[in-house]
C-alpha positions as CSV (number, residue, x, y, z in Angstrom):
1,M,-34.5,12.6,-14.5
2,Y,-31.3,11.9,-12.6
3,K,-31.8,11.4,-8.8
4,S,-28.6,12.1,-7.2
5,I,-26.5,14.1,-9.6
6,Y,-26.6,17.6,-8.9
7,N,-25.3,20.6,-11.3
8,N,-25.3,22.8,-8.4
9,I,-22.7,23.2,-5.6
10,N,-25.8,24.1,-2.7
11,E,-28.3,21.0,-3.4
12,R,-24.6,19.2,-3.8
13,S,-23.1,19.6,-0.1
14,L,-27.0,19.5,1.3
15,T,-27.2,16.1,0.0
16,T,-23.3,14.8,0.6
17,Y,-22.5,14.2,4.8
18,P,-18.7,14.7,4.9
19,W,-18.6,12.7,7.9
20,V,-21.1,10.9,9.7
21,F,-21.1,9.3,13.5
22,W,-22.2,5.9,14.7
23,D,-22.3,4.8,18.2
24,G,-21.2,1.6,19.8
25,A,-20.7,-1.0,16.7
26,F,-18.7,-3.1,19.5
27,T,-19.3,-3.7,23.1
28,S,-16.6,-3.4,25.7
29,E,-16.1,-6.8,25.6
30,Q,-15.0,-6.9,22.1
31,I,-13.7,-3.7,22.4
32,D,-11.1,-5.8,25.2
33,Q,-10.9,-8.7,21.9
34,I,-9.6,-6.8,19.7
35,K,-7.1,-4.8,21.8
36,V,-5.7,-8.0,23.5
37,Y,-5.9,-9.6,19.9
38,C,-3.9,-6.6,18.2
39,D,-1.5,-6.1,21.0
40,R,-0.5,-9.6,20.8
41,F,1.7,-8.3,17.3
42,Q,4.8,-6.2,16.6
43,K,3.3,-2.8,15.4
44,D,6.3,-0.6,12.9
45,E,6.1,2.8,13.1
46,A,3.9,4.7,10.8
47,T,4.3,7.0,7.7
48,I,2.9,8.6,5.3
49,I,2.3,7.3,1.7
50,G,5.2,8.7,-0.4
51,E,7.4,10.1,2.1
52,Q,10.7,8.1,3.0
53,D,12.1,10.6,5.9
54,L,11.2,9.5,9.2
55,K,12.0,12.9,11.0
56,A,9.5,14.4,8.0
57,T,7.1,12.2,8.7
58,Q,7.0,12.2,12.2
59,K,6.4,16.1,11.8
60,V,3.1,14.7,11.0
61,R,2.3,11.8,12.2
62,I,3.8,10.0,15.6
63,S,2.4,6.7,15.8
64,T,3.0,2.8,15.7
65,V,0.5,0.2,12.8
66,K,0.4,-2.7,12.6
67,F,-2.2,-3.9,9.2
68,F,-5.0,-7.0,10.1
69,H,-6.3,-9.3,7.2
70,R,-9.1,-11.3,7.2
71,N,-8.3,-14.5,9.1
72,D,-10.2,-17.0,11.1
73,E,-9.3,-14.8,14.1
74,T,-10.3,-11.2,13.1
75,G,-13.3,-12.5,10.7
76,W,-16.3,-11.3,13.4
77,I,-14.0,-7.9,13.4
78,F,-14.5,-7.4,9.7
79,D,-18.2,-9.1,10.5
80,V,-18.9,-5.9,12.2
81,F,-17.1,-3.4,10.2
82,N,-18.6,-4.9,6.6
83,D,-22.4,-4.3,8.1
84,V,-21.3,-0.4,10.0
85,I,-19.9,0.3,6.3
86,F,-22.9,-1.2,4.5
87,K,-25.4,0.6,6.6
88,L,-24.0,4.0,6.9
89,N,-22.7,3.7,3.4
90,E,-26.6,3.1,2.5
91,R,-28.1,5.7,4.6
92,F,-25.5,8.2,4.0
93,Y,-23.5,8.0,0.3
94,N,-24.9,5.1,-1.9
95,Y,-21.2,5.2,-3.0
96,N,-20.5,2.3,-5.2
97,I,-17.9,0.5,-2.9
98,N,-16.1,-2.6,-3.6
99,G,-14.4,-3.7,-0.4
100,Y,-11.1,-3.4,1.5
101,D,-8.2,-5.8,2.6
102,A,-7.7,-5.3,5.9
103,F,-7.5,-2.7,9.3
104,Q,-5.1,-0.5,10.5
105,Y,-4.5,-0.9,14.3
106,T,-2.5,2.3,15.1
107,E,-1.7,3.1,19.1
108,Y,-0.8,7.0,19.9
109,D,2.0,7.0,22.6
110,C,1.3,9.9,25.2
111,E,4.8,9.3,25.9
112,K,5.6,9.9,22.2
113,L,3.8,12.7,21.8
114,G,1.9,10.9,19.5
115,K,-0.5,12.3,17.0
116,Y,-1.8,12.4,13.5
117,D,-2.2,16.3,11.9
118,W,-4.9,16.9,9.4
119,H,-4.2,14.9,6.4
120,Q,-6.9,13.7,3.6
121,D,-7.5,10.0,3.8
122,M,-6.3,10.0,-0.5
123,L,-3.9,7.8,-2.3
124,H,-2.3,9.5,-5.2
125,G,0.5,8.6,-7.4
126,E,1.7,5.7,-9.7
127,N,0.0,2.2,-8.4
128,T,-2.9,3.4,-7.1
129,I,-5.6,2.3,-9.4
130,G,-7.9,0.6,-7.9
131,L,-7.0,2.1,-4.8
132,T,-9.7,4.8,-4.6
133,R,-11.1,5.2,-0.9
134,K,-14.7,6.6,-0.9
135,L,-14.5,6.1,3.0
136,S,-12.9,5.9,6.3
137,V,-13.6,4.6,9.0
138,V,-12.1,4.8,12.5
139,M,-12.9,3.1,15.7
140,N,-11.8,5.0,19.1
141,L,-10.9,1.5,20.7
142,T,-10.8,3.7,24.4
143,E,-13.2,4.1,26.3
144,P,-14.6,7.5,27.7
145,D,-14.8,7.1,30.8
146,V,-11.6,5.2,30.6
147,D,-8.7,7.4,32.5
148,Y,-5.9,7.8,30.6
149,W,-4.4,10.7,28.4
150,G,-5.1,11.6,25.2
151,G,-6.8,13.9,22.8
152,S,-9.2,14.1,20.9
153,F,-10.5,13.0,16.9
154,Q,-11.1,16.3,15.1
155,I,-12.8,16.5,11.6
156,N,-11.5,19.1,9.6
157,D,-14.0,19.4,6.1
158,G,-11.5,22.1,5.1
159,R,-11.9,25.0,7.3
160,E,-8.9,24.7,9.9
161,E,-10.4,26.8,11.2
162,E,-13.4,25.4,12.6
163,P,-12.6,21.5,13.4
164,K,-15.6,19.1,14.6
165,I,-14.8,17.6,17.7
166,A,-16.2,14.2,16.6
167,I,-14.7,12.0,19.7
168,V,-13.3,13.5,22.8
169,T,-10.7,10.7,23.6
170,G,-9.3,11.8,27.3
171,K,-8.1,14.8,29.6
């Protein structure tokens, strides 16, 4: 008998978490180190996979991004992410995951009305074989008690009228 295959949607919904929360993965000092390191690099206007038109992209997403790969300076960041991902997966999902090659550093500028509207972190189409995204990790690098203008990180598990406020990130 299988231990984790359910043929009833109600049983599946009781065993699969749409999202989980981990607090304190990095210390305040480590968060500062990440920001200082990542801010040294030029960031590009964010895009949406498959969308070529900047105006169309900006209806959904306004931010700048830079992807960082593991190297001598970022290895410790990946080590912390890997530990958190491993523990969350082991406790809540038990997926067969095989890694990731970069983390995305994203800035949302309130003066430019930075945002990323509702979306799913999935890849579709050609050339996505081997790129299945089973888990997404979001880390807010601004401390909740810092005085800044921002929004909130909301998670919507399919009912937009009832989003979950995962992290309140500003005034």
